[in-house]
C-alpha positions as CSV (number, residue, x, y, z in Angstrom):
1,M,0.0,0.0,0.2
2,M,1.3,3.4,-0.8
3,K,0.1,6.9,-0.8
4,T,1.5,10.2,-2.1
5,V,1.6,13.6,-0.7
6,Y,2.8,16.7,-2.1
7,S,5.5,19.1,-0.6
8,V,8.0,21.5,-2.0
9,A,11.8,22.0,-1.9
10,R,13.2,25.5,-1.7
11,I,16.7,26.3,-3.5
12,G,17.1,30.1,-2.7
13,L,14.2,31.7,-4.4
14,A,13.6,28.9,-6.7
15,G,12.7,25.3,-6.1
16,T,10.5,22.2,-7.1
17,L,7.6,20.1,-6.1
18,I,8.3,17.1,-4.1
19,E,6.2,13.9,-4.1
20,V,6.3,12.3,-0.4
21,E,5.8,8.5,-1.1
22,V,5.0,6.5,1.7
23,D,4.9,2.7,1.5
24,L,3.6,0.3,4.3
25,S,4.6,-3.3,4.2
26,A,5.2,-6.2,6.4
27,G,8.6,-6.6,8.1
28,L,10.4,-5.5,11.2
29,P,8.7,-2.1,12.6
30,S,10.8,0.7,11.5
31,C,10.6,3.9,9.6
32,T,13.2,4.9,7.0
33,I,13.3,8.2,5.0
34,V,15.2,8.2,1.8
35,G,15.8,10.6,-1.1
36,L,18.7,12.7,0.0
37,P,17.4,14.1,3.3
38,D,19.3,16.1,5.9
39,T,19.7,15.6,9.4
40,A,16.5,17.8,10.2
41,V,14.6,15.7,7.5
42,Q,15.9,12.5,9.1
43,E,14.8,13.4,12.6
44,A,11.0,13.9,11.2
45,K,10.1,10.4,11.9
46,E,10.6,11.0,15.7
47,R,8.5,14.2,15.7
48,V,5.8,12.5,13.5
49,R,5.5,9.5,15.5
50,A,5.2,11.5,18.7
51,A,2.9,13.8,17.2
52,L,0.6,10.9,15.8
53,K,0.6,9.3,19.2
54,N,-0.3,12.3,21.0
55,V,-3.4,13.1,18.6
56,G,-4.8,9.6,19.4
57,C,-3.5,7.5,16.4
58,R,-2.6,4.1,17.0
59,F,-1.1,1.8,14.3
60,A,0.0,-1.7,14.1
61,P,3.7,-2.2,14.2
62,M,4.9,-2.4,10.6
63,R,7.6,-1.3,8.2
64,I,7.2,2.5,6.9
65,T,9.2,3.7,4.0
66,V,9.2,7.2,3.2
67,N,10.7,8.4,-0.1
68,L,11.0,12.1,-0.9
69,A,11.1,12.4,-4.9
70,P,13.2,13.5,-6.8
71,A,16.1,12.0,-5.1
72,S,18.6,14.3,-6.7
73,I,17.6,17.1,-4.8
74,K,18.9,17.8,-1.1
75,K,15.7,17.9,1.2
76,E,16.6,20.4,4.0
77,G,14.5,21.7,7.1
78,A,11.4,20.5,9.1
79,L,8.8,21.9,6.5
80,Y,8.2,18.2,5.3
81,D,6.8,17.1,8.9
82,L,3.1,17.6,7.9
83,A,3.4,16.0,4.6
84,I,5.2,12.9,6.1
85,A,2.3,12.6,9.0
86,V,-0.3,12.8,6.5
87,G,1.1,10.4,4.2
88,I,1.7,7.8,7.2
89,F,-2.0,8.4,8.3
90,A,-3.3,8.2,5.1
91,V,-1.5,5.0,4.3
92,H,-2.9,3.3,7.3
93,H,-6.4,4.1,6.1
94,P,-6.7,3.0,2.7
95,E,-10.3,4.5,2.2
96,I,-8.7,7.9,2.6
97,Q,-8.3,9.9,-0.9
98,I,-5.9,12.6,-0.2
99,P,-7.2,15.7,-2.4
100,K,-5.4,16.4,-5.7
101,N,-3.9,19.8,-6.1
102,Y,-3.1,20.2,-2.2
103,L,0.2,20.8,-0.9
104,F,1.2,20.4,2.8
105,L,3.7,22.4,4.6
106,G,4.5,22.7,8.4
107,E,7.0,21.7,11.1
108,L,5.4,19.3,14.0
109,A,5.7,19.8,17.6
110,L,5.4,16.4,19.6
111,D,2.0,17.4,20.8
112,G,1.0,17.9,17.2
113,T,0.9,21.6,17.2
114,I,2.0,23.1,13.8
115,R,5.1,25.6,13.9
116,S,6.0,28.3,11.6
117,I,8.4,27.8,8.6
118,Q,11.0,30.0,6.8
119,G,10.3,31.0,3.3
120,A,6.6,30.2,3.2
121,I,5.9,32.9,0.5
122,V,8.6,31.7,-1.6
123,L,7.2,28.0,-1.2
124,A,3.8,29.3,-1.8
125,N,5.0,30.8,-5.2
126,I,6.9,27.6,-6.1
127,A,3.6,25.7,-5.5
128,K,1.8,28.2,-7.7
129,R,4.2,27.7,-10.5
130,S,3.8,24.2,-10.0
131,R,0.1,24.4,-10.8
132,I,-0.9,23.7,-7.3
133,T,-4.2,25.4,-6.0
134,H,-4.7,24.5,-2.3
135,L,-2.1,25.0,0.3
136,I,-2.5,23.8,3.9
137,L,0.3,25.7,6.2
138,P,1.0,26.9,9.6
139,E,-1.4,29.5,10.7
140,K,1.5,32.3,11.2
141,D,2.7,31.9,7.8
142,A,-0.6,32.7,6.0
143,H,-0.5,36.5,6.1
144,E,2.8,36.4,3.9
145,S,1.7,33.5,1.8
146,A,-1.5,35.5,0.8
147,L,0.7,38.0,-1.2
148,I,0.7,35.1,-3.9
149,S,-2.4,35.3,-5.8
150,G,-4.2,32.2,-7.2
151,L,-3.9,30.1,-4.2
152,T,-6.3,29.2,-1.8
153,L,-4.8,28.8,1.8
154,Y,-5.7,26.8,4.7
155,P,-4.0,27.8,7.6
156,I,-4.1,25.4,10.6
157,R,-2.8,25.3,14.1
158,H,-2.7,21.5,15.1
159,L,-2.1,18.1,13.2
160,K,-5.5,16.9,14.4
161,Q,-7.4,19.6,12.1
162,V,-5.8,18.1,9.2
163,L,-6.6,14.5,10.2
164,D,-10.1,15.2,10.6
165,F,-10.3,17.0,7.3
166,L,-9.0,14.2,5.6
167,T,-11.5,11.7,7.3
168,G,-14.4,14.3,6.6
169,N,-15.1,15.1,10.3
170,Y,-13.5,18.7,10.1
171,T,-14.0,21.6,7.4
172,L,-10.8,23.8,6.8
173,S,-11.5,27.4,6.6
174,S,-9.9,29.5,3.8
175,F,-7.6,32.5,4.6
176,S,-8.6,36.0,3.5
177,S,-6.6,38.9,4.7
178,P,-7.5,42.5,3.7
179,T,-3.7,43.4,4.1
180,T,-2.7,41.9,0.9
181,S,-4.1,44.9,-0.8
182,T,-1.4,47.5,-1.4
183,N,-4.3,50.3,-0.8
184,T,-4.6,49.1,2.9
185,L,-1.0,48.1,3.7
186,K,0.3,50.3,6.5
187,Q,3.2,52.3,5.8
188,V,5.7,53.5,8.5
189,T,6.7,56.8,8.7
190,P,10.5,57.4,8.8
191,Q,11.6,59.3,12.1
192,T,13.9,61.5,10.3
193,N,13.4,63.6,7.3
194,F,15.0,66.7,5.4
195,D,12.6,69.2,7.4
196,D,15.0,68.4,10.6
197,I,18.1,69.3,8.5
198,R,19.2,72.9,8.1
199,G,21.1,73.9,5.0
200,H,22.6,71.4,2.7
201,V,20.3,72.6,-0.2
202,F,23.0,71.1,-2.7
203,A,23.0,67.7,-1.2
204,K,19.4,67.4,-0.5
205,R,18.8,68.2,-4.4
206,A,21.6,65.5,-5.0
207,L,19.6,62.8,-2.8
208,T,16.4,63.8,-4.3
209,L,17.7,62.9,-7.7
210,A,19.3,59.6,-6.5
211,A,16.2,58.6,-4.6
212,A,14.2,59.6,-7.9
213,G,16.3,57.2,-10.2
214,G,17.7,54.8,-7.8
215,H,21.2,56.0,-8.4
216,N,24.3,55.3,-6.1
217,I,25.6,58.2,-4.2
218,L,28.9,58.9,-2.1
219,L,28.8,61.7,0.4
220,T,32.1,63.0,1.4
221,G,32.7,65.7,4.4
222,P,34.2,66.6,7.6
223,P,33.0,64.8,10.9
224,G,29.6,66.1,12.2
225,A,28.6,67.8,8.8
226,G,25.4,65.8,8.7
227,K,26.4,63.1,6.1
228,T,24.6,60.3,8.2
229,L,21.5,62.2,9.2
230,L,21.1,63.1,5.3
231,A,21.3,59.7,4.6
232,Q,18.8,58.3,7.2
233,S,16.2,61.0,5.8
234,V,16.2,59.7,2.2
235,P,13.5,57.0,3.2
236,A,11.2,59.7,4.0
237,I,11.0,60.8,0.3
238,L,10.9,57.2,-1.2
239,P,7.5,56.1,-2.7
240,P,5.4,53.4,-1.1
241,M,6.5,49.8,-2.9
242,S,4.2,48.2,-5.5
243,E,2.6,44.9,-4.8
244,K,5.3,43.4,-6.9
245,E,8.0,45.0,-4.9
246,I,6.7,43.9,-1.6
247,V,6.4,40.3,-2.5
248,E,10.2,40.5,-3.8
249,V,11.3,42.1,-0.5
250,T,9.2,39.8,1.8
251,E,10.6,36.8,0.0
252,L,14.0,37.6,0.9
253,Y,13.2,38.6,4.6
254,S,11.2,35.3,4.8
255,I,14.0,33.1,3.6
256,A,16.3,35.1,6.1
257,G,14.2,34.2,8.9
258,L,13.5,38.1,9.7
259,L,9.6,38.1,9.6
260,T,7.9,38.4,12.9
261,E,4.4,37.9,13.9
262,S,3.9,41.7,14.3
263,Q,5.6,42.2,10.9
264,P,4.5,39.2,8.6
265,I,4.8,41.5,5.4
266,I,7.5,44.1,4.4
267,T,5.5,47.1,3.3
268,T,8.0,49.9,3.5
269,R,11.4,50.1,1.6
270,P,14.3,48.7,3.4
271,F,16.9,50.7,5.0
272,R,20.0,48.6,5.8
273,A,23.0,50.1,7.6
274,P,25.6,47.5,8.6
275,H,28.5,48.4,10.9
276,H,31.8,48.8,9.0
277,T,33.0,45.5,11.0
278,A,30.4,43.4,9.2
279,S,32.0,40.2,7.7
280,Y,32.0,39.2,4.0
281,A,29.2,36.5,4.4
282,S,26.8,39.1,6.4
283,I,27.0,41.7,3.6
284,V,26.9,39.6,0.5
285,G,25.2,36.7,2.0
286,G,26.2,33.0,2.4
287,G,26.3,29.9,4.6
288,A,26.0,26.1,3.8
289,S,22.3,26.7,2.7
290,P,23.0,30.3,1.5
291,K,20.9,33.0,2.8
292,P,20.7,36.5,1.7
293,G,22.9,39.3,2.9
294,E,22.5,42.8,3.5
295,I,23.0,43.8,-0.1
296,S,20.0,41.6,-0.8
297,L,17.9,42.7,2.2
298,A,18.2,46.2,1.0
299,H,16.4,45.0,-2.3
300,R,14.1,48.0,-3.5
301,G,15.6,50.1,-0.8
302,V,18.6,51.7,0.8
303,L,22.0,50.1,1.8
304,F,23.7,52.9,3.6
305,L,27.4,52.3,4.4
306,D,28.9,54.7,6.8
307,E,32.6,55.2,7.2
308,L,33.1,53.6,3.9
309,P,36.9,53.3,3.9
310,E,36.7,51.4,7.2
311,F,34.8,48.4,5.6
312,R,37.1,45.4,4.6
313,R,38.5,45.8,1.1
314,S,37.1,42.4,0.2
315,V,33.4,43.4,1.3
316,L,33.8,46.7,-0.9
317,E,35.0,44.8,-3.9
318,S,32.3,42.4,-3.6
319,L,29.8,45.1,-4.2
320,R,30.9,45.6,-7.9
321,E,29.0,43.0,-9.4
322,P,25.4,43.9,-7.7
323,L,26.1,47.8,-8.5
324,E,26.5,46.4,-12.1
325,S,23.8,43.7,-12.5
326,Y,21.6,44.4,-9.5
327,S,22.0,40.8,-8.3
328,I,24.5,38.4,-6.6
329,R,25.4,35.0,-7.6
330,L,26.3,32.8,-4.4
331,S,28.3,29.8,-5.8
332,R,28.5,26.7,-3.6
333,I,29.8,22.8,-4.5
334,R,26.1,21.5,-4.8
335,N,24.4,24.7,-6.5
336,S,24.6,28.3,-7.6
337,L,22.1,30.7,-6.1
338,V,21.2,34.2,-7.5
339,F,19.7,36.7,-5.2
340,P,18.2,40.1,-6.3
341,A,20.1,43.2,-5.0
342,C,18.5,46.2,-6.6
343,M,19.4,48.5,-4.1
344,M,20.4,52.3,-3.9
345,L,23.8,52.7,-2.3
346,I,24.5,55.5,-0.1
347,A,28.0,55.8,1.2
348,A,29.5,58.4,3.6
349,Q,33.3,58.9,4.3
350,N,35.7,61.5,5.6
351,P,38.2,63.1,3.2
352,C,41.0,62.0,5.2
353,P,41.9,60.2,8.4
354,C,41.6,63.0,10.8
355,G,38.3,64.2,8.7
356,F,39.3,67.9,8.1
357,R,41.0,67.9,4.6
358,F,39.6,70.9,2.6
359,D,37.8,72.2,5.7
360,T,37.9,75.9,5.9
361,Q,38.3,76.0,9.8
362,V,39.9,73.3,11.2
363,D,43.4,72.3,9.8
364,C,44.2,68.9,8.6
365,T,46.6,67.0,10.6
366,C,47.1,64.0,8.1
367,S,50.6,63.4,6.0
368,P,50.4,63.0,2.3
369,Q,51.3,59.5,2.9
370,E,48.5,59.0,5.5
371,I,46.2,60.6,2.9
372,T,47.4,58.4,0.0
373,R,47.0,55.2,2.1
374,Y,43.5,56.3,3.1
375,E,42.4,57.0,-0.5
376,K,43.7,53.6,-1.6
377,K,41.2,51.9,0.5
378,L,38.6,52.5,-2.2
379,S,39.6,51.1,-5.6
380,G,38.8,52.9,-8.6
381,P,36.6,50.3,-10.4
382,F,34.3,50.5,-7.0
383,L,34.1,54.2,-7.2
384,D,33.4,54.6,-11.0
385,R,30.5,52.5,-10.3
386,I,29.0,55.1,-7.8
387,D,27.0,57.4,-9.9
388,M,27.1,60.6,-7.9
389,H,30.1,61.9,-5.6
390,I,28.9,64.9,-3.4
391,E,31.0,67.0,-1.0
392,I,29.1,67.9,2.4
393,P,30.7,71.0,3.6
394,R,30.6,72.3,7.3
395,L,27.6,74.5,7.8
396,T,27.7,78.1,8.6
397,P,26.6,79.8,11.8
398,T,24.1,81.4,9.6
399,E,22.7,78.2,8.1
400,F,22.7,76.6,11.3
401,F,21.1,79.2,13.5
402,H,19.0,81.2,10.9
403,S,17.8,78.9,8.3
404,T,14.1,80.1,7.0
405,Q,13.5,76.5,5.8
406,K,9.8,75.6,6.0
407,N,8.5,72.3,7.3
408,T,6.7,71.4,4.0
409,F,9.9,70.5,2.2
410,T,10.0,66.6,2.4
411,P,6.3,66.2,1.2
412,T,7.2,68.3,-1.9
413,L,10.3,66.1,-2.5
414,R,8.4,62.9,-2.0
415,E,5.8,64.0,-4.5
416,Q,8.5,64.8,-7.0
417,V,10.2,61.6,-6.5
418,A,6.8,59.5,-6.9
419,T,6.0,61.3,-10.0
420,A,9.4,60.9,-11.3
421,R,9.2,57.1,-10.6
422,I,6.0,56.9,-12.2
423,I,7.2,58.4,-15.4
424,Q,10.1,56.0,-15.4
425,Q,8.1,52.8,-14.7
426,N,5.6,53.6,-17.5
427,R,8.9,54.1,-19.8
428,L,10.6,51.1,-18.7
429,S,7.8,48.7,-18.4
430,S,8.9,46.9,-21.6
431,I,12.4,45.8,-20.5
432,G,11.0,45.1,-16.8
433,C,12.9,47.9,-15.0
434,F,11.6,50.4,-12.3
435,T,14.2,53.1,-12.6
436,N,16.7,54.6,-14.7
437,S,19.6,53.2,-12.9
438,E,18.5,49.8,-13.9
439,I,18.5,50.6,-17.6
440,P,20.9,48.1,-19.4
441,S,23.5,50.0,-21.5
442,K,22.3,48.3,-24.7
443,N,19.0,49.8,-24.1
444,L,20.0,53.3,-22.9
445,R,19.8,55.0,-26.3
446,N,16.2,53.6,-27.0
447,F,15.0,55.6,-23.9
448,L,17.5,58.6,-24.2
449,S,18.4,60.7,-27.2
450,L,20.9,63.4,-27.1
451,N,21.0,66.6,-29.5
452,N,24.4,67.8,-31.0
453,Q,24.7,70.4,-28.1
454,C,24.4,67.4,-25.2
455,Q,26.7,65.0,-27.2
456,N,29.3,67.9,-27.5
457,I,29.2,68.5,-23.7
458,L,29.7,64.9,-22.9
459,Q,32.7,64.7,-25.3
460,K,34.5,67.5,-23.7
461,A,33.8,66.2,-20.3
462,M,35.1,62.9,-21.4
463,T,38.3,64.4,-22.6
464,H,38.9,67.0,-19.7
465,Y,38.1,64.8,-16.9
466,S,39.3,61.3,-18.4
467,L,36.0,59.8,-17.8
468,S,35.4,56.2,-18.6
469,P,32.5,55.0,-20.7
470,R,30.8,53.6,-17.7
471,S,31.1,56.9,-16.0
472,I,29.5,58.7,-19.2
473,V,26.5,56.1,-19.3
474,R,26.0,57.0,-15.5
475,I,25.9,60.7,-16.0
476,M,23.4,60.1,-18.8
477,K,21.1,58.1,-16.6
478,V,21.3,60.7,-13.9
479,A,20.5,63.4,-16.6
480,R,17.4,61.4,-17.6
481,T,16.3,61.5,-14.1
482,I,16.9,65.0,-13.7
483,A,14.6,65.6,-16.9
484,D,12.0,63.2,-15.4
485,I,11.7,65.2,-12.1
486,E,11.1,68.4,-14.3
487,Q,8.6,65.9,-16.2
488,K,10.5,66.9,-19.4
489,S,10.3,64.2,-22.3
490,E,13.8,65.0,-23.6
491,V,17.3,65.5,-21.9
492,H,18.7,69.0,-22.6
493,A,21.8,70.7,-22.3
494,Q,21.0,72.1,-18.7
495,H,20.1,68.5,-17.5
496,L,23.6,67.2,-18.3
497,Q,25.4,70.1,-16.9
498,E,23.7,69.4,-13.6
499,A,24.3,65.6,-13.8
500,L,28.2,66.5,-14.4
501,Q,28.6,68.5,-11.2
502,Y,27.3,65.4,-9.4
503,R,30.2,63.2,-10.8
504,V,33.2,65.4,-10.6
505,R,34.6,67.4,-8.0
506,E,34.8,70.7,-9.9
507,V,33.1,71.6,-13.0
508,A,35.3,73.8,-15.3
509,E,32.3,75.4,-17.0
510,K,34.1,77.9,-18.9
511,R,36.3,75.4,-20.5
512,M,33.5,73.0,-21.5
513,G,31.3,76.1,-22.9
514,L,28.5,75.2,-20.3
515,S,26.2,78.0,-18.9
516,P,27.8,79.7,-15.8
517,N,26.7,79.2,-12.4
518,A,25.1,75.7,-12.4
519,L,24.8,75.7,-8.8
520,S,22.4,78.6,-8.5
521,L,20.2,76.8,-11.0
522,V,20.0,74.0,-8.6
523,K,19.1,76.1,-5.7
524,N,16.6,78.1,-7.6
525,T,14.9,74.6,-8.6
526,L,14.5,73.8,-4.9
């Protein structure tokens, strides 16, 4: 006698359907699990035996064989407990017909309680792709799994509910949650915003553009100038996530085990700020069963690296691929996993070890050798992947004590960013991108056409500042974002002029034939 129950195996963000085959035969009483199970799966037979006993099931001692097919895929974790228990119960009751298109997920406690599992939303997505229509899963995992449309969810608390359902003595209730609509999802208001920061008009403009286009930005300035506070204020002007983005981010947090009962769904854009002592694996991701690191947990949000030169060189160099491809590949002996990493990088640094190089009020105490050694901590290829390089000067007493900035600054910027993002999504929907920073180089000319004046500006800039082709491409993307902020369909010379001053430390306007006083243009725009 054999019964088949369906479950799933997860490999990163992908996976496959697993057939849990349970066979009952004469022989010495035993329970054997085959099909490349890990230790947690092997231990399932003890949890299942105790759970079935404690819900009142009594079986004749026979030989039980459980096969997890396909056997070529490593089975990990305790998520197969419920499927194995259902299979063993059904094989002892031949009259029971396990419903088709039903999938069983859950870890069993010894008393039969169904415990939560990691990655439930990912498993639900795999089930949907495998044409499963009904999912029986732990009650605590129902909220996140409900983000996947097209599935009927049956949240359960105890094994007895499932067994009574199979025998026709209990009717499972399907799950329906109003929080699955993006219109009703709760948005958390950031504690810090640009209204709390005096001065720094130029930096606020740059950060607004970076937020609108998803561009990477480096803030350089003396200690206490406000770099960290500026970076922490960026989430306040970011638009709400779309339903697709919520699913993407929630999947990553689910497999990382970071969802809680109070926050089963990630509804706000992530802001990750790891300490500079963070290890390589914590930033990139890793482990025997690889989990996403900080660069993936910042997906669709912000990754803030404060004191950038203090991070390990290997950690910073590992960011090269994600900053270019917006994903990270983790290769192991058994498999190679890809996690998304489409984040906006905000980095902050001092200009030298003492922090007062270029400062107009405090003398720098660093020797030329110390400054050279400090600058070499950041490689050229890494810096070349940062779209915008901004200097954050010390505030003057007038700016700090007599600022007339109004408290309506942040809502205005948030509206500008949201409008620009909508424009970009409508334009880039054909290639599956959300922001200008994601546009592949091969597709850039399809969305950005430059007139002769603009091409002449870029040619002069490339020659005078020895800019790489990658730098030029990133300048063009920033210019496209500036045009979107102003709701212009075409990129004009003034957009490139402004984009250039965010890329190089000084813009020699007269040498390049640019219009004078571009900074005043920025201030007037604000």
